[in-house]
N, C-alpha and C positions, 0 to 999 in steps of 0.2 A: 826775949821773943826768938825763937829759932827761924831760920828761914823760910820753911815751908809755911808758917803762919803769917810770916812778913809778905810772902808772895799772896796767899789767900786775901790779907787785909787791902793790898793794892788792887787786885782784881774786883774786889767787892766795891771799893772807891770808884773804880772806873765806871762799873756796872751802873753804881748810883748815880755818877755825873751823866752816862748818858742817858739813863731813864729820866733824870731832871730836864736835859736839854730837850729830849722828843717830847716831854709833858710840855714845856714852855713853848717848842714850836707848833705843839697841836694849839695849844690855848692862843697863840698868835693868829693861827690860821682861822681859829674859831671866831674871834673877835673882827677879823678883818672882812671888811672896812667899818671902822666905828666912828668916821669923820670923812667928810667930801674927798673924792678921789679927782685929782687935776690930770687931764690928758693933754700934752702940748702937741700942737701939729705945727712943724717948722716951714710952713707955708702959708699963703694968703687964703681966708674962707673961699668955699666954693669948690675948691678941686676935688679929686676923686677920694682921695684919702680922707679929706675933710668931711664929705657927706658921709661916707661910711661909718667913720668913727662917731660920728653923732648920732647916727642912727643905732649902734651898737651901745653907745652911751646911755641913751635911753632906756634900752633894756636892762642894761646893767642897774642901773638907778632904780628901778622896780624891784630887781631881783635882791640888790645890795641894802635898800631902803637907807641909801645914802647918796647924795647928788654927786653927778659925774660931770665935771665942767671941763670942756675942750676949749683950749686956750690957743690962739693963733699967734706964732712968734715968727713970721716970714723975715727973709732977709739972707743974705751971702749964701747964697744956694743951701739953705738948712742949717749953716752953721749956727746961727742965734740960737735958734730953738732947741737943736741937739746940745749945745753948750750947757743949758738951763737945766737939762735933764742930768747931763753927766754929772754935773755939780750938786743936785740935790740930795737929801737925804735917801739911804737904801732902805726905805721903809714900805715901798709899794704904794705910797699916796701921790707922786709924781710920775707920770709913765710918757714915753714917747710914741707917738703912732707916725711912721714916716714912710717914705719910698726908697727902694734899693741906692738911690743916688747917696743917701746920706751916709751910709754903711759900705757902699762900694765905690761908686765913682769919684767921689770927693777926696779920697786918700790918694789918688792920682792928680787930681786937678789943682790942688792948693799945696803950696810949700809947707805952711805948718797949719794943723789942724787943732781948734780948743779942746778937741778930744781924741781919745784913740778907738778908733772904729773896731778895734778887736777886744778891749779890755774895758772900755767905760761903760759897756752897757750888758745888762743880762737879757738875752733874748727870750721873750715869752712865746710869739707864735706869728707865722707867716699867716695873716688871713686871709688874703685872696691873691691871685696872680693873673697875669694877660699877656700871654705872648702876642709881641707885637706882629702887625702886617707889613708887609713889603707893597707899598702902593706905587701906582703908577698913574699918570694922565690918562683919559680914555682913549685917547688917540695913539697911545706908543703901541706900536705893534708886537706885544709878547703877551704870553698866556701865563709864564711859568717862570721860574728863577734861571732856567737853563737857556732859555729864550732871551732872556734880557742878558745875559751874558753874552751870548752870540750877537746881539745887537751891540753891546758895547764894543766887541773885538770888530766888527764891520765898521764901525763908526767912532774910532778913538777921538777923544775928547769932546764930541758932541753931547753927549748925553750928560743931563746935569740932574743933580739931585739937592733937596732943600734939607736943612737941618734947622735947630733953634739955637744956633751957636755953637762956637768951637768946643769942642769936647761933649757935646749933646749925644744921645743915644745916636740919632742916626747919622751924625758924623763921624761916630767911631766905628759904628757898623759899616757904612760903605768905604770908608778909607782901610777897614781891613780886608774887605772885598776886592778893592782895588790891588791891594799888596799881595793878597792871596793868589788871584788870579791874574795878575799883569793884565788890567786893564786901564784905560783910562777914563774917568769922570770928573765933571766939573762940579764943585761944591760952593752951593748958595745960602749963606746963613740969613735966617728970618728970626724975629724978636719972639717968636712962641708957637705953639702947635697950631693955634688957630691962623695967624697970618701964615704960615707954612701949609696948611692944606687948601688954603683961599688961592694961594699961589700955583699950587700945585692942579687944583681944578681950574685955573685960568690958563694954564699950560705955560707960565712963567718958568716953572721947573718940571721935569719930567717924571723924576722918582721922589719918594720920602718913606718914613715910615709912622704909623700910628696904630692905636688900639681899635679893635672893631667897632667899639662904642663911639668914638669921637669921628671915625671915618664913616660910619654907617649913614647919616643923612647924604655926602656926598655920592656914597656908592649907589645908592637908592635913586639918585637924580641922575645917573649915569655921567657925573662928570670926572669920577676916578674909578679905579677898580683895583683889587686886591690881586697880586700874583703869585705870592706864596707869603709862607708863614715862617716867622722868624724863631722856630723852636721845635718841639719833638712832636707834637700834637695838634691836628687840625683843628680851628676854632668853629666853635658850635654854628654860629650864624654864617659860616660860608663852608659848609662841609666839602665842596667840591675845589677848594684851593689846596693845593698840596704844601708840604710844608719843604722847606729847604733841605731839612734831614732826608727826607724822603728821595730828594732828587740827588743825594750823594753830597751835600755839602753840611756836614753836620756842625760846623764852627759858626754857621749863619744863625745865632741866637741873641735875640734883644726881646726881653720881657720887662715889664713893670710890677712889682710886687708892693703889697702893703703889709708892715711888719708892726708889731708893737713889742716895746721894750721897756725895761726898768733900769734904774742906776745899777753899776755892778754893786754885787752884795748884798740885793735884796733876797732875805729869806726865801730858798727854794719853795717852802710849803705855799708862801703867799703866790708866787710865779707859778705855782700850781693850779691853785685856785681860779686866779685870774685867768689861765689860759683853758682852763676847762669849762669855766663859764661863758667863756667868748665862743669856745668851740661850741657848746650847746646852741647858743644863740645862731651862728652861722649854720647849723645843722638842721635848723627848722626851716622846711621846705618854702613856705610863704615868704620867710624874711629873706631865705638864698635867692628866690626868685626876684623878689622886689629891689634888692639891694647890690646883687653881684652878677647872677647869670643874665638877667636881662640887658645888663650894661657892659656884657661881653668879658666878664671877670669869674673866674673858676675859684670856687671855695676849697682851699687848701687846709687851714686849720692846723697847721703843723704844733710840733712841740719846740721847745727853745734849741734842744740839739740838733733837730734837722735844720732848722733856720740858721743855727750859726755854721752848719755844714755847708748849707746854700750858699751863705756869704763867701765862705772860703773858696768853693769852686768859682763863683761867679766873679770874684776878685781877681782870680788868675786868668779868666778869659777878658776880663775889661782890661787887664795889664797888657795883654798881646794886642787889643784894639787901640790903647792909646799910644803903644809904641810904634804901630801901623800909621797911625795919623799923625804922630810927630807932634803932638800936643804937650807944650810946658807946662809946668805948674806955675800958678800965680803967687 
């Protein structure tokens, strides 16, 4: 066999192998799913991510003609549930529905993780996101972020802010503000968002952060007020509240997002099918209104590549926050 014939034979073999692989991938996605799909939520039942993925799962079960089982594996700051997915078979039948803490903040809060936040998972989609509100007790005499900083400078050490523990989002955000703006505020930790907002309404602390959904009842009751949005866009429920970015503080960013992930190595056609089917559900006006926008959540429905980039960018920001807060990993 001469060299030209040998090269032609190799090319033909490569083309055949490529066609075979493409055919196998097509067959795999066409048959997916052919058994129940399990979605692990690494938090207790009843939270925002749990409620949303159960609603999406019900829609997917109808579309796929297969059960979509949501399983709560709470504990250790989402580490237990995340590990279960990271070590599951990469076939699309075990998925992780979680918030940014799992992939972003946990890398700074724990000395050792049972998973690699950048390599253990294949991002599928960021389903929804909500920029956090900077909240104040109704009696605090400020209307926006600039006025808040001015008050902090006039009364060093007298402004108090609440969080739900060291390393939590409000703790990191306010410590970064203290560091960047050279202001002094006192940190008071609580054991969750509900105790925190109750304390804010009662005047035990002056400042906090929270989503529009969880803060809405107390805002409506006149107990607390939103003074700024820690993001780039105004919140639909409070269109008159400016963003910190508008006021010249683009580093003031705090949001919560709900994402869906599969174990690393899951075939791309399967990831694409899951993403496309969830995107179609989230884009349904009635579903979006009931499960997202009415709760202060913005539908994103991104692709996996964009979600991976968001994680990379947010991790850099949170790293600065952790450094400013002096948080040591446990």
